[in-house]
C-alpha positions in Angstrom: -0.3 -0.1 0.1 1.5 3.9 -0.9 1.6 6.5 1.2 -1.2 7.9 -1.2 -3.6 4.6 -0.6 -3.1 5.4 3.1 -4.2 8.7 3.3 -7.5 8.0 1.0 -8.2 5.3 3.2 -7.6 7.6 6.2 -9.7 10.3 4.2 -12.6 8.4 3.5 -13.2 7.2 6.6 -13.3 9.9 8.3 -14.9 12.2 6.2 -16.5 10.1 3.2 -17.2 10.8 -0.4 -15.7 14.4 0.5 -12.5 14.4 -1.4 -11.0 12.9 -4.2 -7.1 12.1 -3.5 -4.1 12.8 -5.5 -0.6 11.4 -5.7 1.6 13.9 -7.1 5.8 13.7 -8.2 6.8 16.5 -6.0 6.2 19.6 -3.6 6.0 21.6 -6.4 3.9 19.9 -8.8 1.4 19.8 -5.5 1.9 23.6 -4.9 1.5 24.1 -9.0 -2.0 22.2 -9.4 -3.0 24.4 -5.7 -2.2 27.7 -7.1 -3.5 26.5 -10.3 -7.0 26.0 -8.7 -7.1 21.7 -9.6 -6.3 21.3 -5.6 -7.7 23.1 -2.4 -5.1 21.5 0.0 -1.9 19.2 0.0 -0.6 17.2 2.3 3.0 17.6 1.8 4.1 14.1 3.8 8.3 15.0 4.1 7.7 17.9 6.2 4.4 17.5 7.9 2.8 20.6 6.0 -1.4 20.5 5.0 -0.9 23.6 3.1 -5.2 24.6 2.0 -5.8 27.9 -0.5 -8.6 29.9 -0.5 -10.5 33.2 0.0 -8.6 33.8 3.1 -8.8 30.6 4.4 -12.5 30.0 5.3 -13.9 29.2 2.4 -15.6 25.8 3.1 -13.6 24.1 1.3 -10.6 25.3 3.0 -12.3 24.6 6.1 -13.2 20.9 5.6 -9.2 20.4 3.9 -8.0 21.5 7.5 -10.5 19.8 9.7 -9.9 16.6 7.7 -5.9 17.4 7.6 -6.3 17.8 11.6 -8.5 14.0 12.1 -6.3 12.4 9.6 -2.9 13.4 11.3 -4.8 11.7 14.4 -6.3 15.2 16.4 -9.0 17.4 17.3 
């Protein structure tokens, strides 16, 4: 099972049907997808970062990404 598969399973458990999980070859590629609005959030496992995009960080998708990220990480 790849890291992407593991995250996808955890996200599906935390928020069923809420997100599509896509693996990228590098943080740079993931950030490009974020900037191109192909993604609402980017998880960078190597650095433990969850990067989200949105209007001042308060859009529903950004709140959902942050909430789900906390659940997947084991936080509240």
